[in-house]
C-alpha positions in Angstrom: 0.0 0.0 0.0 1.2 3.5 -0.8 -0.3 6.4 1.1 1.5 8.8 -1.2 2.1 8.7 -4.9 5.5 10.4 -5.2 8.6 10.4 -3.0 8.3 10.7 0.8 10.3 13.9 0.7 7.9 15.4 -1.8 4.8 14.4 0.2 6.3 15.8 3.5 6.7 19.1 1.7 3.2 18.8 0.3 1.8 18.2 3.8 3.8 21.1 5.3 2.3 23.5 2.8 -1.3 22.5 3.5 -3.7 24.7 5.6 -4.5 22.7 8.7 -7.8 24.6 9.1 -9.2 22.8 6.1 -10.8 19.3 6.3 -8.4 16.4 6.3 -8.0 13.8 3.5 -6.3 10.5 3.9 -5.6 8.6 0.7 -4.3 5.1 0.3 -3.1 3.9 -3.1 -2.8 0.3 -4.4 -1.4 -0.8 -7.7 0.4 0.7 -10.6 1.9 4.1 -11.5 -1.4 5.0 -13.2 -3.1 4.7 -9.9 -0.5 6.7 -8.2 -1.0 9.5 -10.7 -4.8 9.2 -10.3 -4.3 9.8 -6.5 -2.6 13.0 -7.3 -5.5 14.0 -9.4 -7.9 13.3 -6.5 -5.8 15.5 -4.3 -6.0 18.3 -6.9 -9.7 18.2 -7.5 -10.3 18.3 -3.7 -7.5 20.7 -2.9 -9.6 23.8 -2.2 -11.4 22.0 0.6 -9.1 19.3 2.0 -5.5 19.1 3.2 -3.5 15.9 3.4 -3.1 13.9 6.6 -0.9 10.8 7.0 -3.2 9.5 9.8 -6.5 8.0 8.8 -7.7 8.2 12.4 -8.1 12.0 12.2 -9.4 12.2 8.6 -12.7 13.8 7.5 -12.4 12.0 4.2 -10.7 8.6 3.5 -10.2 7.5 -0.1 -8.8 4.2 -1.2 -7.6 4.0 -4.8 -7.7 0.4 -5.9 -6.1 -1.9 -8.5 -7.8 -5.0 -9.9 -4.9 -6.4 -12.1 -4.4 -9.2 -9.5 -6.7 -10.8 -7.0 -4.4 -10.1 -4.1 -5.0 -6.3 -4.4 -8.7 -6.9 -3.9 -8.2 -8.8 -0.7 -6.0 -5.9 0.6 -8.8 -3.5 -0.2 -11.4 -5.4 1.8 -9.0 -5.8 4.7 -8.1 -2.1 4.8 -11.6 -0.7 4.4 -12.9 -3.1 7.0 -10.5 -1.6 9.5 -11.8 1.9 8.7 -15.3 0.9 10.0 -14.2 1.6 13.6 -13.3 5.2 12.6 -16.8 5.6 11.1 -18.4 4.5 14.4 -16.4 7.1 16.3 -17.0 9.8 13.8 -20.3 9.4 11.9 -19.5 12.4 9.7 -16.4 10.6 8.3 -16.8 10.0 4.5 -15.2 6.9 3.1 -14.8 6.3 -0.6 -13.4 3.5 -2.8 -12.1 4.4 -6.2 -10.0 3.0 -9.0 -10.3 -0.3 -10.9 -11.8 -2.5 -8.2 -14.5 0.1 -7.7 -15.2 0.2 -11.4 -15.3 -3.6 -11.5 -17.5 -4.1 -8.5 -19.7 -1.0 -8.6 -22.7 -1.1 -6.3 -21.7 -4.6 -5.0 -19.1 -2.8 -2.9 -21.8 -0.7 -1.2 -23.6 -3.9 -0.2 -20.5 -5.8 1.0 -19.0 -2.7 2.7 -22.1 -0.8 4.0 -20.0 1.7 5.9 -18.6 3.3 2.7 -20.2 6.3 1.1 -18.6 6.6 -2.4 -17.7 4.2 -5.2 -16.1 5.7 -8.3 -14.1 4.5 -11.2 -11.1 6.1 -12.9 -13.3 8.3 -15.0 -15.4 9.2 -12.0 -12.6 10.7 -9.9 -13.1 14.1 -11.6 -16.7 14.2 -10.1 -15.5 13.8 -6.5 -16.6 17.3 -5.3 -20.0 16.7 -6.7 -20.3 13.2 -5.1 -19.0 14.3 -1.7 -21.6 17.1 -1.8 -24.4 14.7 -2.4 -23.3 12.5 0.5 -23.2 15.6 2.8 -26.6 16.6 1.6 -28.0 13.2 2.8 -28.6 11.7 -0.6 -26.9 8.5 0.6 -24.1 6.3 -0.8 -23.1 7.4 -4.3 -21.8 5.1 -7.1 -20.2 6.6 -10.2 -18.9 3.8 -12.4 -20.3 4.7 -15.8 -17.8 4.4 -18.7 -18.4 7.2 -21.2 -17.6 6.5 -24.9 -16.8 10.2 -25.4 -14.8 10.7 -22.2 -12.2 13.4 -22.4 -9.5 13.7 -19.7 -10.0 17.0 -17.9 -7.1 19.3 -17.2 -7.0 19.8 -13.4 -4.0 21.9 -13.3 -0.4 21.1 -12.2 0.3 19.3 -8.9 2.4 21.3 -6.5 4.9 18.7 -5.3 7.0 20.9 -3.0 10.8 20.6 -2.5 12.5 17.3 -3.0 10.6 15.8 -5.8 13.1 14.5 -8.4 10.8 12.3 -10.5 7.2 12.9 -11.5 4.6 11.0 -13.6 2.5 12.6 -16.4 -0.4 10.7 -17.9 -0.7 11.1 -21.6 -3.6 8.7 -22.2 -6.1 6.5 -20.4 -7.7 3.2 -21.3 -6.9 0.5 -23.8 -8.3 -0.9 -27.0 -6.3 -4.1 -27.2 -8.5 -6.5 -25.2 -5.8 -9.0 -24.3 -7.7 -12.1 -23.1 -6.2 -11.9 -19.5 -6.5 -8.2 -19.0 -9.3 -6.3 -17.2 -8.0 -2.8 -18.1 -10.4 -2.0 -21.0 -13.3 -3.0 -18.8 -12.4 -0.8 -15.8 -10.5 2.1 -17.5 -12.5 2.2 -20.7 -11.3 2.7 -24.3 -8.2 4.6 -25.3 -8.4 8.4 -24.8 -5.3 10.6 -25.5 -4.8 13.9 -23.7 -4.2 17.0 -25.7 -0.6 17.7 -26.4 -0.9 21.2 -24.9 -2.1 19.8 -21.5 0.7 17.3 -21.4 3.4 19.9 -22.2 2.0 22.5 -19.8 2.0 20.0 -17.0 5.5 18.6 -17.7 7.0 22.1 -18.1 5.5 23.3 -14.8 6.8 20.2 -13.0 10.3 20.9 -14.3 10.0 24.5 -13.2 9.2 23.2 -9.7 12.5 21.3 -9.7 11.6 17.9 -11.1 14.5 16.4 -13.1 12.9 13.4 -14.6 9.4 13.0 -16.2 7.8 9.6 -16.8 5.0 9.6 -19.4 2.3 7.1 -18.5 -0.3 5.2 -20.5 -1.7 1.7 -20.9 -0.3 1.7 -24.4 1.8 4.8 -25.0 2.6 3.8 -28.6 -1.1 4.4 -29.5 -1.0 8.0 -28.4 -2.7 10.3 -30.8 -3.7 7.7 -33.3 -7.4 8.1 -33.0 -7.5 11.8 -33.7 -4.8 11.7 -36.3 -2.7 14.3 -34.5 0.8 14.2 -33.2 2.0 10.6 -32.6 4.0 9.3 -29.7 7.4 9.9 -31.2 6.4 13.5 -31.9 5.3 13.9 -28.3 8.5 12.5 -27.0 10.5 15.0 -29.1 8.4 17.9 -27.8 8.6 17.0 -24.1 12.3 16.3 -24.3 12.9 19.9 -25.3 11.6 21.3 -22.0 14.5 23.4 -20.5 15.9 21.8 -17.4 14.5 18.3 -18.0 17.4 16.0 -17.4 15.7 12.7 -18.1 12.6 11.4 -19.9 11.1 8.0 -19.6 7.8 6.3 -20.5 5.7 3.2 -19.8 4.1 1.0 -21.0 4.6 0.0 -24.6 2.7 -2.7 -26.5 5.2 -4.6 -28.8 2.7 -4.7 -31.7 2.5 -0.9 -31.8 6.1 0.1 -31.2 7.3 1.5 -34.5 10.7 2.5 -35.9 9.9 6.1 -35.2 9.9 5.4 -31.5 13.0 3.2 -31.8 14.8 6.1 -33.5 14.0 8.3 -30.5 16.3 6.3 -28.3 19.1 7.1 -30.8 18.2 10.7 -31.4 16.9 12.2 -28.1 19.8 12.7 -25.7 17.8 12.9 -22.5 15.5 10.0 -23.4 16.6 7.3 -21.0 18.1 4.2 -22.6 15.7 1.8 -21.1 12.4 0.3 -22.3 9.8 -1.7 -20.5 8.4 -4.0 -23.2 6.0 -6.6 -21.8 6.2 -9.9 -23.6 4.0 -12.0 -21.3 5.0 -15.3 -22.8 7.8 -16.7 -25.0 5.4 -19.0 -26.9 3.8 -17.9 -30.1 0.9 -20.3 -29.4 0.2 -18.8 -26.0 0.6 -15.2 -27.3 -2.1 -16.0 -29.8 -4.4 -17.2 -27.0 -3.6 -14.0 -25.1 -4.6 -12.0 -28.2 -1.3 -10.1 -28.1 -1.2 -10.0 -32.0 2.5 -10.6 -32.3 4.7 -13.7 -32.4 7.8 -14.6 -30.6 9.8 -13.7 -33.8 8.0 -10.4 -34.1 9.0 -9.5 -30.5 12.6 -10.5 -31.0 12.7 -8.4 -34.2 11.6 -5.4 -32.2 14.4 -6.0 -29.7 17.0 -6.3 -32.5 15.8 -3.1 -34.1 16.0 -1.2 -30.8 19.5 -2.5 -30.1 20.6 -1.6 -33.6 19.3 1.9 -33.0 20.7 2.2 -29.5 23.3 -0.5 -28.5 23.3 0.5 -24.8 19.5 0.2 -24.4 18.3 -2.1 -21.5 15.1 -4.0 -21.3 12.6 -5.0 -18.6 9.4 -7.0 -19.2 6.3 -8.6 -17.7 5.8 -12.4 -17.6 2.6 -14.4 -16.8 3.3 -17.9 -15.5 0.7 -20.6 -16.1 -1.6 -18.9 -18.5 -4.5 -21.3 -19.4 -3.3 -24.0 -21.8 0.3 -23.4 -21.2 2.2 -26.7 -21.7 5.7 -27.6 -20.5 7.0 -26.8 -24.0 5.3 -23.3 -23.9 6.9 -22.7 -20.5 10.4 -23.7 -21.8 10.0 -21.2 -24.7 9.4 -18.5 -22.1 12.6 -19.6 -20.2 14.6 -19.6 -23.4 13.3 -16.1 -24.3 14.6 -14.7 -21.0 18.0 -16.0 -21.8 17.9 -14.8 -25.4 16.9 -11.2 -24.6 18.8 -10.8 -21.4 16.5 -8.6 -19.4 17.8 -6.4 -16.6 14.7 -7.2 -14.5 11.3 -8.7 -15.0 7.9 -8.5 -13.3 6.5 -12.0 -13.2 3.2 -13.2 -11.8 1.0 -16.3 -11.7 -2.0 -16.1 -13.9 -5.2 -15.2 -12.0 -8.6 -15.1 -13.7 -10.1 -11.6 -13.8 -13.7 -10.7 -14.2 -15.0 -9.9 -17.7 -12.0 -11.4 -19.4 -12.1 -14.2 -22.0 -9.3 -16.2 -20.4 -11.3 -16.6 -17.2 -13.7 -18.7 -19.3 -11.0 -21.0 -20.7 -11.5 -24.6 -19.6 -7.8 -25.6 -19.6 -6.8 -23.7 -16.5 -3.3 -24.6 -15.2 -3.2 -26.1 -11.6 -2.1 -23.7 -8.9 0.9 -25.8 -7.9 2.1 -25.9 -11.5 1.8 -22.1 -11.8 3.7 -21.6 -8.5 6.5 -24.0 -9.7 6.8 -22.2 -13.0 6.9 -18.8 -11.4 9.6 -19.9 -9.0 11.7 -21.2 -11.9 11.2 -18.0 -13.8 12.3 -15.8 -10.9 15.3 -18.0 -10.1 16.5 -17.9 -13.7 16.0 -14.1 -14.0 17.9 -13.6 -10.7 20.9 -15.4 -12.4 20.5 -13.3 -15.5 20.1 -10.0 -13.6 23.2 -10.7 -11.4 25.2 -11.6 -14.5 24.3 -8.4 -16.3 24.9 -6.3 -13.2 28.4 -7.9 -12.7 29.3 -6.6 -16.1 29.0 -3.1 -14.7 31.4 -3.7 -11.8 34.4 -1.3 -12.0 32.7 1.0 -14.5 31.7 4.6 -14.0 28.0 5.3 -14.6 25.9 8.5 -14.5 23.3 8.4 -11.8 20.4 10.8 -11.1 20.2 11.0 -7.3 16.6 10.4 -6.2 16.9 10.4 -2.4 18.0 8.3 0.6 18.7 4.6 0.1 16.0 2.2 1.4 18.7 -0.1 2.8 20.9 2.5 4.5 19.7 5.9 5.5 23.2 7.2 5.4 23.5 6.3 1.7 22.0 7.8 -1.4 20.1 6.0 -4.1 19.5 6.8 -7.7 19.2 5.4 -11.2 21.3 5.1 -14.3 19.8 5.9 -17.7 19.4 2.1 -18.1 17.2 2.1 -15.0 19.7 0.3 -12.7 19.2 1.3 -9.0 22.5 2.4 -7.5 23.2 2.8 -3.8 26.3 4.8 -2.6 27.4 6.9 0.3 27.2 10.7 -0.2 25.8 14.0 1.1 22.0 14.7 0.9 22.9 17.9 -1.0 23.4 15.7 -4.1 19.7 14.8 -4.3 18.4 15.9 -7.7 21.8 16.0 -9.3 23.5 13.9 -11.9 26.7 12.3 -10.5 29.3 9.8 -11.6 29.5 6.6 -9.5 32.0 3.8 -9.8 30.2 0.4 -9.4 31.9 -1.7 -6.7 29.3 -4.4 -6.1 26.6 -6.2 -8.0 23.4 -7.7 -6.5 20.4 -9.2 -8.2 18.2 -6.1 -7.9 20.6 -3.2 -7.4 24.2 -2.0 -7.6 26.5 -0.5 -5.0 29.2 2.1 -5.7 31.2 5.1 -4.7 31.3 8.7 -5.9 34.0 9.3 -8.4 
């Protein structure tokens, strides 16, 4: 669970700037970077009336922003919101709302299973929060806003004020997805693809950099589809515009669909100096047969061709990916193809999960579900192999000097700093806090599976 969407330092500054005379908002965030960004939007649309509190016990409004990609996140939601019931008993005027993807998925069923909550709203509904809260205060009763509009346009809510210490910031460029992969619930809870206007994106990114942000991460379910529906500026063009913002040291983006990643985007890694040389390119499976069942609309060979093109354009580029273990119908042979793909590509890191059926999706209806113990065994083998690959790739960096953007204190040692290379390697090293937000050179002295250690040059 994340109670704040950006760095702890940034949120402390945000809280320090709030007016304690206003009502208090506690917000808990589960899930992906899109959800973290949506939580910032909630804070913005409620900013005139509510200030942030880190303690739900003294809140006037509690919002839980949910994720439904995996079943575990739903269990966390019910556990957390169940604990909030005692706060409601002590303070009957407390308003509790559940938003995000689980809210969109469950709708009014949440109001029945959690009768102490007042609001249920999906990702599109978050912009109506003031209106919904007003209805609850007026005694209208619990409010549910989970309609998905076919002509939804992402409103411009202004620029979040992050305060001092924010080194990285997210900017959403689009919402929803049109791909309908058979395992994925996103099109059903976030709707169809909607791109934000270029002007809104540029204004937000520029203002964040003017606040001191050094790295912008552009977000979307499938960023490569940006602008395609309206025939306007495509994703490569957007990258080139944002990259020109004065003072922007680094630019990243996520997530890309391999089918839609064209040569124009690959060329950006070669041609844009401050575009980080790292790409998260979800493959999900190394088997063409399973990819077809997933409705990914590319083959293993197509994917490897994309990797080759990107490496030809930018030899130093690094890759991370997503893997689903035990998709329905996955045989031992299919699984071995995934294992061989990991070795062939040589990812720096992966995000791997057991397949779990999600509501509304076609794969949930497939009859050839893989037994849980088989899924668990395959996931274990995938992670063990990737740990070996990651360690091997990290060991290649030992003794080398790398450029690191310092993001803050290390999670493992408060006396150390932590940052990332352009290839998205996490580097921990001793140094003064005054270096936060700066680019520094670090000599790598130790390689671990998930991070690197070094010393300032």
